C-alpha positions, 0 to 999 in steps of 0.5 A: 554136249559139244558139236565136233567138226563134223557137225555132230553132238558128242557128249562128254561128262563135266569135270568136278570139283578139286579133290580135297588133299586128305589122305586119311579122309579119302582113303576111308571114304566110301566113293574113292574108287568113283572119284578115282576112275572119274578123275583117271579116265573123266578128267585125265587128271595127273596129280603132283607127287605130294598130293593124296590122289597121286597115291590114292588112285593107282592103288584104288585102280589096281584091279582095274584094266582098260576095257572096266574103266570103258565100261564104266565111263560108257554106262556113266555118260548114258545115265547121265543123258538118260537123266538130263532128259528124264529131268526135262520131262518131268515136274515141269510138266506137272506145274505148267500144264492144265489138269485136263490136258495131262489127263488127255496126255495118260498123266492125270486124273482131273475134277477129283473129291475126296470121299473117303480116308483110313488110317493104319494102312501098313503100305504107307510105312515107307512114307512116315512113322505114323499109322499110314493114311488113304484117301479115296475120290472119285469124279466130281458129280459135274464130271463128263468123260472116262473113267479113272481106270481108262486114263493111263494111271495104274495101281503102283503109280506115284502121284502127287495130290494137288488142288484144281485152283492151284492154291494147294500145291503138292500136298501129299505125294503117294502111290495108288493103291486100287483104281476102278472106274468110279473109285481111285485110292491113292497112300499118302505121305501126311496122316493129317489128311484123314480129317477130309472134313477141311478138304470137303468141297475142294476139286484135286487133280492128281499128277502121275510123278515121275520123279521118283527116279531109279537113277540112284540105284542105277548108278549105284549097281554100276560103282559095286560092279567096280568093286573089289571084291570076288562078286564083281571080279567074277561079274567083270570077267563075264560082262566086260571081257566077255569069258565063255561061261563054263559048264558042267559035263552031266547032271548026276543021275540022282539028281534027275531021279529026284526032280522027274515027277517036275521035269517029265511034263516039260517039252523038250526046249523047256527040259534042254533049258533047265538042264543046262542050268543044271549044269551051268557054272556062270550064268545061262540065257532063256529066250521066251519065244511069244507063247512058249511057256516062260513063266512055266519054264521058270515055275518049273526051274524053281521047283528043281532047284528047290527039291535039289536044296539049292536057294533061289533069288527070283527077281524080275524088273517088274513086282507084277512079273514076279508076283505071276511066277509067285501065284503059281509056286503058291499053287504048287505049294512050294514055300517062298517069302516075297520081299517088297512094300505090300501095296506092290504085292499082289493080294493073293501073295500078301500071305508070304509077305515078309512084312506079315510074316516077321510080324509075328511075336515070336520074332522079336530079336535079329537072331529070330529075324536072321533064322527067319530068312534063312529058313526059306530057300527061295526068296523073290523081290523086284531087282531095286527091292535087292537093294533096300533090303537088309537080309541081302547083306546077308545072305548068297545064293546058288542060283538067281533067276532075272525074269524080264531080263531084256533091260536096261544093263545095271537095272539087272545088275543088283541080284548078280551081287549076291548068287554063284551063278545066274539065270537071264529069262527075256526075249530081245526080240520084244520090248527094248530097255525103256529109254527116253532120250533118243540121244542115250539110245543112240550111244548104246544105252538100249542093249540090254544085259541079255543083249550083252551076254547072248552068243556065247554058247549058253542061249537055249530057245523056248521055241514050241508056242501054245499061243498063235495058230500057225498062220498067226505064227508064220508071219512071226516067223517070217518077219522076226524068229526066223522060222524057230517058232512051232505051235505046240499041238494041232489044236493050237494050229488050227485054232480059228475065229467063231462068229455067228455067220448070220451076222456077216450076212448082212454086213458090208463086203469088206467087213466080211472079208476081215471077219471071215473065220476061214484058218487061211485068213487069220491075219488080215490087213486092212489097207487105208491107202485109199480113202481119207484117213489123214493122221492127226497131230493132236497137240501132245501125240498123233490120232487117226479118227478114220482108223478108229471108225473101221475098228469100232465097226469091226468091234461091233460086228464081232460083239454081234456075232457073239465074240466075247468082249474079253477075248478081244483086245485093240492095240495102237503104238500112239497113246493119243490114239488109245485114248480115242480108241479108249473113248469110243469103246467106253460111249459104246455099251455093246464094246464095254468090255474090249481093251485099248491099250498100249503096246507095252501094257500088252507085253506078256498078255494075249486075246483071242482077237488082236486088231492094231491102228498103225495111226500114220498116214504121211509117207514121210518122217513115219517117226521112232514108233513104227521102225521098231521091230521089236515094238511091232513084234510084240503087238503081232503075236499077242493074237491066238486066231485073229490078228487085223491090221489098221494102216495104210501100205503107202505110209507103212512100205517106208519102214523095213520092219512094216514093209512087209503087209504092201502087196507083193512082199513075202508075208503078204502070202500070209494077209491077204489085203482088205483095201478101201475104195471109198468113205462118205463120213467118219459114222460110216463104214465103207462103201467098198473093197478090193481084196487081195488075195494071198499069193500062191 
């Protein structure tokens, strides 16, 4: 990183060591192409005529144009900047922070004791050549605090096991196999830990280990995109040189007849999108707006492609997204094989897992294994799994479907090397690619492959939604979708909150107004700007005790009014606020079933009632999280029939994406503001309120 003349930060890649002058060795090197790009475009070095690279570099890059090299260098720089930030944030925090501090940050489980172990764990095969071992932990009896599943670690997270006293550092690494409020099971990389008696009485900690990054996978995808093969040339033509995709003029009547049973129940936008996939020669983008049946559309598409005798590679950035689709395909009896480690696969899908199916005695040779994989027209795995499985050195698929395609561009590339055409499914107006480095975002790393290929005449919207009532939908339409969203039917459009009216009669006026069951009051903004509701910095993040108490009061009233706790969700963009609310919910038995989580954890899910805590009270420097309309859009589109927004209108008005909640704005017509005007203590409810009615 350097400073330019204007004092702005600029970034450049460092030079590599001098290459060897050995034409025979370098011509056979697997990294010749990447090395050649680096020499020409980064180092800008011209070798002497006698140097081997003076001949090898031009030959290695003859198939690439300047636009290809520019794309490569741009993403190489983005990955490098992001990698530095990722490295900076990782292992140092494990060794330099107490387990209690790390647990408050949602990165660690503290005060654990081993309560059991198991040998013969198949998920452990990627760690060692032994039988595979798992360890089961519970909290130490003297611990008082959150349940294990309320901290932040989830199934599949990579972890490091150490003792609390620091004498046993990184005793083992592994991943979380299962977790509940009282127990957590991890699969570890050392079988000898099965002898748990050695560690009886020792307190342990489990730290999330983000050093298991996918950076090597991203670099490899980027390098492969530059290769001198027909698949790489086709992808460069579409992605980098921005060639318009091509389509057939029509789908044959015979093919339509074969799939009519699957096609008929779909709505018009779903039918259009699937027809375009059948007609496509290159690619199709399907924008799955909130609640529009994105997963159902993918399932229907896979079934139709299967009926037409076409092979399908089904992938996604996450294992859970892949399995959500496969669960529906299994129900519809569509044959498929799921690649990947058993510990990352949904239990109901394990009967279709390649590790299980290939363990049969009949598959006893390479030829039998090849025939097994070839017998399945539908193969499913994560994007990362495509790079790790040998089947992809043999198989080429008619169609590749990538769900959650609004991710970092190199992350989506791997499956595209193995297909004749591809379908990207996502929504660029929901959660952006995960990029930790602010500098990498400035360089454009958060521009997804979906966004890169959008506006090429191959994008089709799923706009008929079956989640939100019309009032909540109208808010999203005004803020994000420019009126494109439509309710699928009247029952969806008119659904509203139902709670016992007798319960509301005894509640303060502000709660009555907030929990109004009238359809037109489905969206309510609880405005804290006239009371003392300050944001607080707790060392690692922001929280707002007053907002938390307001939300707890609303939750308790909802439950008293016979609302189901499982139908209610609470969202905040700030992890410290999420942890505070999780603690309050866990301590209050009446609302214990209410789920509190971050925006990211609610992606792709919904609840009947959603309460959003904005936290911020300062009008200056409101921070990055509330500047992102995509993240806000996810929070606002999770509710089916009641959306309650809690925040300070004075603080939010400075943000373009949040300014719509202030009185007088266009969106305020949709959301009456309940303005809290007095407050005694954090444990009590506001004593008064004023209601700003929607503008006519």
